[in-house]
N, C-alpha and C positions, 0 to 999 in steps of 0.2 A: 391308513398310515402304518408303518410299517410293523413287522413282529420282534421288536428288538426294543425292549425298554428305554433302556438308557438313548438311542434316537429317538422315539418318542418325547420322552421330558426333552430333547433337544430342539426338537423342531416347536414344541410347547413352549418352551421360552423364547425362541426366536418371533412365533408369532405376538407372545406376550409384548418382548420388546420394543417390536415393531407398532403395536395399537399403542401405545405409552410414547416412545419418540415421538409419534404422527399425529397424538392424540386423535385415536379411531373411535368413532361411537358406532352404536348397531344404526340399524339391522345390518345382519351380515348374511352372507349367503354360503353356504356347504357344497359346491356342488360335484357330486359324484364322491360323497363323504363317506362311503363305505360303511363301516356299523355303530357310526353318531362323532366318535370319539372326540373331534375337535370340536363338534359340536355341544357336547358335553361340557369341554373343559370352557367353552365360553359363556354358555348359562350359567354355571357355579362362577361369574364373574358379571354376570347381572346381566348378559348381550342378548336384546331378544335377535333372532335370526329364522332363515329358513335351513331347511337341510334337504336338498334332491339326489333321489341316484335313479336309476335305471332299472338297478336290481332288484326283481321279488324281496331277493332272500336279505338283499341289502340293507331294505327298508323294514323288512319286520325286525332285523334285529337293531336296528337304531332305534326302532319304535321303545322294544322291550330296555334300548340301554339310554334312550332321552325321558324315557318315562313324564311323569307330569314336569316337564317343562314348561318355557316359553319358545321355544322351538316347534315350527311348522315346518312335519315332515311331508314332505311330495314323493311321489313315484312320478317323475317327470323325464322328458331326455331334454338335457341342458337349457338347449334352442329352443325350447318351449316355457322357457322365463320372460316375465315381461315386467318384472317388479324392479325397483331400482332398489342398489344396495351402498354401503358405506364401505363393504368392506367384502371384494368376494376372495375366497379361498379353493383352488383346484387342486388340489395334492395328489400325487398319483395315476391322473386321469388321463391326461393329456399322451403318452403315450399308448394309449387302450385304444386312442380311434383313430379311424382316418382322417375326419376333416378339422384336426387340431384350429388351421389357422382358424378355419369359420368358427368354430367356439370361442376361439380368443377373440374372434371380432365383435358377435355377438354376445358377449357378458362384456365388453369394453361400455 
């Protein structure tokens, strides 16, 4: 997420509102989840899920941040994901990849 706490709080509030309104349950996929802050937020709410990132640095940070949660951390390409999820979060990712349409199709 962005490096600006009020914006982060707003994003988490929007995610929570959507989950509540649509009655979404896990598991979730946090694709390209950076340091794992969204995954940690959802884990604290009792969700199970998977955090995936292509960056080894992001994986190392996410493992530290997620600690002993029920979140599976994978160092992987998003296009290699084969599992099914009830919620997929892909924030701040598509603007950094050349194959954004392919990724969205694959996740759908």
